Steps between C-alpha positions, in 0.01 A plus 500: 500500500267719712250409761219445245668391179802347331638672204753390235730723301613445148839648435463493131210729459524629858137413581325387816258220525278413791540126544273449795264714726404420864559642846736482796794379291822501708778335278549278218726228349517371133545122491539395136201656344301518817458806720484435876294812642490514884235676685378573854282176463708230327655507155401467128641325204450679166616412142741779417406494135116479509461679831254230613486363848609143540276320744368648824679725739741308717405537867588167652821640633674532835370868492334697223601858567810490276751788466747343263578220260809396306629190318822360656669185366171375355290560803249776565576682828224708657538766776190574702396681813523163685834361393638364170423192313636286200286314251635140472495262211217305665276818508540544883686771672797522719405765767744732686352669795659683786829564641622141429542636146490882495477830709126543446201356310432808290702399183567781249746337261674166422811442298769253447839575669833474319570185706177327390309589822157655507494861631183616652448867567246582765357819665758458780815359331652250269485119540705225332390149433771268413453163326783259549518137394619269764459126599308402806828407663629847435187642660556259795851639554355860497251392772756305710692832527176692590440260794848500631557871472176624652292214651682303767408586861677287750485214260129552412351568161357836560339812350645845467254760638471867576658597180449855356365477154698181402836614647667190640740704706208639711356163589542249776449132536184391661392234720197299392236276638623241257886528520523127548270422193660757257842376608420125450385583146811674421699229677332231293586687184870518604492122572375440148754748363786314674373169369509634153811718496704385805554868560692589809302825532178284503654287767591794709159643465351176616730508812417853594122453467516163688673670783200740530255219470674292768503810729126528471480187705775576756414860575179421674455275811223260349648165388456453128317818442616728214477869562359718220795733514776654722665845541740677717336617822379855537298544181172313582291814473637559145419138379197350352256385768691610806255293734627174348856564584660344805826554674775240482708381811790659320417884550638579165238331297102479460302237324155492327229255621169380347658299217238378248453202277646667189828540691489133589447369147766729362755373748421128408512578138842663502649235740361220290655631198835558678491160659442325171742704289789597715801279549664679792437612863197700389309176428535388857416851622185491304390163621542620872276788430236282332516264796496792759203677342282184440586357842362833651182462292438129572590537873252773522199309339563667153514849626774758509504614865643845576696629803153542689422124478213570252475411134570773266204636288604317168732220622216245525482162317313306771178324366286680763588829321546390148180298473297767679507680161232400253643295208479788247712744715856514382664472837381142538663404172819701549576393847445134418721532193786682679522276812501184298796639286684617815454158675611324190818716469581432870467124450694508183811654655483382858348154457311560823185290509301761707468721184383217276252370758354855576463559126310179427283557822398835353423345153339178617313618804441877455431541127803699437559320156144586403564852604800555287340337212199729518472653148615854467200600296280411803699737743236760575344726754379345821118442530287729703473265793879470526693663791631853475871383475430276193304785337783734551748247360299453182379852409712487177776295338822492725797552269736466804360141532593440136854575603496266799344214294775527235807525726335216687472289179870433505459289810169365418588356156877444528502321828159307472493186716411279199405509132134484561508813702752669262243435216226663702712786602593566138124509419451759779785710372389501139146567604633820684718600215196489266327756720802715502580507129341836425741670734806378279693492826850417445575321831184292491550363145860412583412336829235293316769363285647311797237242450642403170204609309564628141206763538588776714493819276876527451467789265280692756777437758766630261269793422488584867875495536557689181233769552581567869639857542861541586383782720377352828396838652132523608400783262147578482312317217160554356317296253131510596436791265624308191259445206713224332430227759200298555345525841296214641240494769610492863571141616630299800850469356516877459601473134442843349572458134467222244887494450769577749727790430865451461714544823658818370158671477394383860617604837809321630361221717598177674345164400238530780319783316216509242653527152177658382531806729504785264601806712744515778864566612628827659688811404848320503507454879627137488688251293413134503762218500520280191621209726147365544321666217718406209814299595298212664297421191803545266750271685232248574415480138881466423513219764198313370636524148210690345699830459821451308846654565578779258565380153803612308457567124752337251 
């Protein structure tokens, strides 16, 4: 093959025959009797006998500037100037871009390794992609080690940062604005794991994280107020948001103030699961923290009040704040949904009437039931005559709110005061799930299953868990240049394409991110923990019985 033609050689009469002529040919593969001819702008299929082109040039590809093609184990593999891609049975492509998969994106050659792996030669070195069959349980065991080896900071579920090009040894564990939230999501996952397996490791993990969660309350001077985080003294200037950190009475420790509503709902979710499932001292400790936090909120007129005596920016569930938002603004719905679930959880486990009375007062006299039942399809931008705060809150869909809703649904549905409310809450959850379905979000699908519904996209949840990359490093990922995906018009939900990409083709991200974000990540500077991203939905699915234990083959 040359740049402009493909020629066949007949060994019998030693003659050459031009099979096909064109331009910018870069490589070819023979599949049965079809020639696959790659070019700098897509590839052609040509009948090898007649020399006639079959159909149009294929340009709906991840990238059309192709350097190389080969047939490996029945699949066509393409190497391009923007990564490698494999043609699947359904006509779609698996796309391998960036250092998650190979040294660089300029792929020169692809071949099968002696061990069955795929070897990808780039202009800066050789990459290897290994396909290994495993059960979801085996994948969970891999992630459990990842968390324990590199992601526990003072009991918190933390991110490894400041790495040099993905080198774990160069990283350090970072504090976070949401140390409490990410830890409660990991903690809940370990509670579910313990319920399913009775693993002593899971129980110890629960104890370690619970120690940290309890300390969030005791390390600051405000009764019932959970700190965002804590750290040894002397590091404030190196921590996130130095102005939010406060000195503790113990000179060896500092703590972080300004705790927000997403922290609070995370706390109540994890403690509720622990109080319901555990049969040991952790059950009582969880109930104490539920009562401690909710007593603070009720005592302070449905605000979280910081060390300065003022409500934090986001810890506000009071009707004066919540109902100041127009009905279509998401904060009105989310705050109502969260606080009712939180009050129900507190009443369920403490039996204290103050929680039940406050919840019914909010629903009967302040419209909170109507607020939380507001249809998700009607969540929208604030009108022109709304206040600036409401406009800011509703500029686009808030995916962090989605996370808060779903972790809050545990208490909203599971501990509903009566069957009438439970039916309504199920309706609200299913309504939210319907809006979320295009994202194929593993956690949201599995959390919807807690309502007992048979329709919650189980296959999509399993797809999320299967397709999630083992590598949790934040490598740079790009997809916006792709020609094999269907883009849609800009919209309020920030959905960019008709169909969401698999997790292993996207940036690594938590559940509070937009799954339709096409580009992102970094150059291997941090590694996320699987504790909240993967282990929570997996173990919750196991606990709810929608994901089975590994099956043994006879």
